[in-house]
C-alpha positions as CSV (number, residue, x, y, z in Angstrom):
1,X,16.5,-3.5,-20.9
2,X,14.4,-0.6,-20.3
3,X,16.9,2.2,-20.4
4,X,14.3,4.1,-18.2
5,X,15.3,2.0,-15.1
6,X,17.7,2.9,-12.4
7,X,18.2,1.7,-8.9
8,X,19.2,3.1,-5.4
9,X,19.1,2.3,-1.4
10,X,15.7,2.2,-0.4
11,X,14.7,5.2,1.9
12,X,12.0,5.4,4.4
13,X,10.2,7.8,2.2
14,X,9.7,4.9,-0.2
15,X,8.0,2.5,2.3
16,X,4.7,3.6,1.3
17,X,5.1,3.2,-2.0
18,X,6.4,-0.5,-1.9
19,X,3.6,-1.7,0.5
20,X,1.3,-1.2,-2.0
21,X,2.7,-3.3,-4.6
22,X,1.3,-6.7,-3.3
23,X,-2.3,-7.0,-4.7
24,X,-3.2,-9.5,-2.4
25,X,-3.1,-12.3,0.0
26,X,-1.2,-14.5,-2.5
27,X,1.2,-12.2,-3.8
28,X,2.3,-11.0,-0.2
29,X,2.9,-14.5,0.4
30,X,5.2,-14.8,-2.6
31,X,7.5,-11.9,-1.9
32,X,7.2,-11.8,2.1
33,X,5.7,-15.0,3.5
34,X,5.7,-13.9,7.2
35,X,3.9,-11.0,6.9
36,X,0.4,-10.1,7.8
37,X,-2.3,-9.3,4.9
38,X,-2.4,-6.4,4.0
39,X,1.5,-5.3,4.4
40,X,2.0,-2.1,6.1
41,X,5.0,0.1,6.7
42,X,5.7,-1.1,10.0
43,X,6.3,-4.9,8.8
44,X,8.3,-3.5,5.5
45,X,10.6,-1.6,8.2
46,X,10.7,-4.4,10.4
47,X,11.9,-6.7,7.5
48,X,14.3,-4.1,6.3
49,X,15.8,-3.5,9.6
50,X,16.8,-7.4,9.7
51,X,18.1,-7.7,6.4
52,X,20.6,-6.3,4.0
53,X,20.9,-4.0,1.0
54,X,17.3,-3.2,0.8
55,X,17.2,-1.4,-2.9
56,X,14.4,0.1,-5.2
57,X,14.1,0.3,-8.8
58,X,12.8,3.4,-10.1
59,X,11.0,3.4,-13.5
60,X,11.1,6.9,-15.4
61,X,11.4,8.5,-11.8
62,X,8.9,6.2,-9.9
63,X,9.7,3.4,-7.2
64,X,8.8,0.3,-9.3
65,X,10.5,-2.3,-7.7
66,X,11.8,-3.5,-3.9
67,X,14.1,-6.4,-3.1
68,X,16.9,-7.3,-0.2
69,X,18.8,-10.1,1.2
70,X,17.4,-12.0,3.7
71,X,20.7,-13.9,3.9
72,X,24.3,-13.1,3.5
73,X,27.5,-15.2,4.2
74,X,30.5,-13.3,2.8
75,X,32.5,-15.0,0.1
76,X,29.8,-17.7,0.2
77,X,26.5,-16.6,-1.2
78,X,23.4,-14.0,-0.8
79,X,19.9,-14.9,-0.7
80,X,17.5,-12.7,-2.3
81,X,14.4,-11.8,-0.5
82,X,11.1,-9.5,-0.5
83,X,11.2,-9.1,-4.6
84,X,8.2,-7.1,-5.5
85,X,7.3,-5.1,-8.5
86,X,4.5,-2.4,-8.5
87,X,1.3,-3.7,-10.4
88,X,1.6,-0.8,-12.9
89,X,5.5,-1.5,-13.9
90,X,4.9,-5.3,-14.3
91,X,6.2,-6.7,-17.8
92,X,8.5,-4.0,-18.4
93,X,11.9,-5.7,-17.0
94,X,11.7,-4.6,-13.5
95,X,12.2,-7.7,-12.0
96,X,14.9,-8.5,-14.2
97,X,16.8,-5.9,-13.8
98,X,16.5,-5.6,-10.2
99,X,17.6,-9.4,-10.1
100,X,20.7,-8.5,-12.0
101,X,21.4,-5.6,-9.9
102,X,21.2,-7.6,-6.5
103,X,23.6,-10.3,-8.0
104,X,25.7,-7.6,-8.8
105,X,25.6,-6.2,-5.2
106,X,26.4,-9.8,-4.2
107,X,29.5,-10.1,-6.0
108,X,31.0,-6.8,-5.6
109,X,30.3,-6.3,-2.1
110,X,29.9,-9.8,-0.5
111,X,32.3,-11.6,-2.8
112,X,29.5,-14.2,-2.9
113,X,30.2,-16.7,-5.9
114,X,26.7,-18.0,-5.7
115,X,23.2,-16.0,-5.5
116,X,20.0,-18.3,-3.8
117,X,16.5,-17.5,-4.5
118,X,13.3,-19.4,-3.0
119,X,10.2,-19.3,-4.9
120,X,6.5,-21.0,-4.1
121,X,5.6,-23.7,-7.0
122,X,2.5,-21.1,-7.5
123,X,4.3,-18.4,-8.6
124,X,4.8,-19.3,-12.1
125,X,5.9,-15.5,-12.8
126,X,8.8,-16.1,-10.5
127,X,9.9,-19.5,-11.6
128,X,9.9,-18.5,-14.9
129,X,11.8,-15.3,-14.5
130,X,14.4,-17.1,-12.2
131,X,15.0,-20.0,-14.5
132,X,15.3,-17.5,-17.8
133,X,18.0,-15.9,-16.1
134,X,20.1,-18.9,-15.1
135,X,18.9,-20.2,-11.8
136,X,18.4,-23.9,-11.4
137,X,16.6,-26.1,-8.9
138,X,18.4,-26.9,-5.4
139,X,16.1,-28.0,-3.7
140,X,12.0,-28.6,-2.8
141,X,11.0,-27.8,0.9
142,X,7.2,-28.3,2.0
143,X,5.8,-24.7,3.5
144,X,2.4,-24.2,4.5
145,X,0.3,-21.3,3.0
146,X,-1.6,-19.3,4.7
147,X,-4.8,-21.0,4.6
148,X,-2.9,-24.0,5.6
149,X,-2.8,-26.0,2.4
150,X,0.8,-27.4,1.8
151,X,2.7,-25.6,-1.2
152,X,6.3,-26.5,-2.2
153,X,9.0,-23.9,-1.8
154,X,11.5,-24.4,-4.9
155,X,15.2,-23.1,-4.0
156,X,17.2,-22.4,-6.8
157,X,20.8,-20.7,-7.2
158,X,23.0,-19.6,-9.7
159,X,26.8,-19.4,-9.6
160,X,27.8,-15.4,-9.8
């Protein structure tokens, strides 16, 4: 694990950095399917307002990752959402660190014995990350991509 990683609650001043993380429509769809390209501070602020535990990871003091919970049931589960990593920080352990931080928050603050994540079939990096971290497929549901094509949303979960 990268020793230069730290995490903290996201603040309004982080949003300008975070909205630049998705590099194209596909990346935005993977991390925030309801958003409209390009992601802007207003859209991200609206998501944060209806979610919980919005968290950033800093790499060498610079905002490098972001995630939150889009569903939470105290004592039952938390569902990880909006996971995104800055392009310059990819392949440096940011996503794994962030998932592990969010698992700890789910366990400690929500007493959740289960973490859920959803990942689109075309997001090979996400699917590989989650399975490497012990997540197992719990279901697959059909969704529509921005262009209207059919996609599979792979639902995964992991006991905490």
